[in-house]
C-alpha positions as CSV (number, residue, x, y, z in Angstrom):
1,K,-7.0,4.0,10.4
2,R,-6.4,6.9,7.6
3,A,-9.6,8.4,8.4
4,V,-8.6,8.6,12.2
5,R,-5.2,9.7,11.3
6,Y,-6.5,12.6,8.9
7,A,-9.1,13.9,11.5
8,V,-6.2,13.9,14.6
9,E,-3.4,14.6,13.2
10,K,-4.1,17.0,10.3
11,D,-7.4,18.4,11.7
12,R,-8.9,18.0,8.4
13,S,-12.4,16.7,7.2
14,G,-13.7,15.2,4.4
15,S,-13.6,11.8,2.8
16,V,-10.3,9.4,2.6
17,T,-9.8,8.4,-1.0
18,I,-7.8,5.5,-2.1
19,N,-6.0,6.2,-5.6
20,R,-4.3,3.6,-7.7
21,A,-0.7,4.7,-7.9
22,G,0.6,1.8,-10.2
23,D,-0.1,-2.2,-10.4
24,Y,0.6,-2.6,-6.6
25,E,0.5,0.7,-5.0
26,A,-2.3,2.8,-3.6
27,E,-2.2,6.7,-2.3
28,Y,-3.9,7.9,0.2
29,G,-5.6,11.4,0.0
30,I,-8.9,13.6,1.5
31,A,-11.2,15.3,-0.6
32,P,-14.1,17.8,0.3
33,L,-17.0,15.8,0.8
34,K,-19.0,17.8,-2.0
35,D,-16.4,16.2,-4.3
36,I,-17.6,12.5,-3.3
37,A,-21.2,12.8,-2.0
38,G,-23.4,11.2,-4.9
39,K,-21.0,9.8,-6.8
40,T,-20.9,6.1,-6.4
41,R,-19.2,3.8,-8.4
42,H,-20.6,0.3,-9.2
43,M,-18.8,-2.6,-9.8
44,P,-18.4,-3.2,-13.6
45,D,-19.9,-6.7,-14.9
46,E,-16.8,-8.2,-15.7
47,F,-15.9,-8.4,-11.9
48,I,-19.0,-10.8,-11.5
49,N,-18.6,-14.6,-12.5
50,T,-21.2,-15.7,-15.0
51,E,-23.1,-17.5,-12.3
52,G,-23.3,-14.3,-10.4
53,N,-22.2,-15.6,-7.2
54,N,-18.5,-14.6,-6.9
55,V,-16.2,-12.4,-8.3
56,T,-13.6,-12.9,-11.1
57,D,-9.9,-13.0,-11.1
58,E,-10.0,-9.6,-12.8
59,F,-11.5,-8.1,-9.4
60,I,-9.0,-10.1,-7.4
61,K,-6.2,-8.6,-9.8
62,Y,-8.2,-5.2,-9.1
63,L,-8.7,-5.3,-5.5
64,K,-5.3,-6.7,-4.6
65,P,-3.2,-3.1,-4.5
66,L,-6.0,-1.8,-2.3
67,L,-6.0,-4.3,0.3
68,G,-2.6,-4.5,0.8
69,S,0.3,-7.5,1.4
70,D,-2.5,-8.9,3.9
71,F,-4.6,-9.9,0.9
72,R,-6.0,-13.1,0.6
73,S,-7.8,-14.9,-2.1
74,G,-9.2,-18.1,-2.7
75,G,-12.2,-18.1,-0.1
76,E,-9.8,-17.5,2.8
77,K,-10.7,-14.5,4.9
78,F,-9.1,-11.1,4.4
79,S,-6.5,-10.4,7.5
80,A,-6.3,-7.1,6.6
81,L,-10.0,-6.7,7.4
82,K,-9.6,-8.5,10.7
83,E,-10.3,-6.4,13.4
84,K,-7.5,-6.1,15.8
């Protein structure tokens, strides 16, 4: 939704960014593609459980502010990701 809003309403191109603004807040922005391309961030090892088949509580804590109030943990579907 943010990408479409930036493209249509603000007539800007680039990559939509999500930046942590506090423990439970995120700010959205737009960055030129040259500043984003080729700079993939990989998930830290501490976000993957010992068995290698799930995520840790640290990951849930990190992810929750990025997904917002619709976030559900414990194997439930993330309603924020459902197509509306």
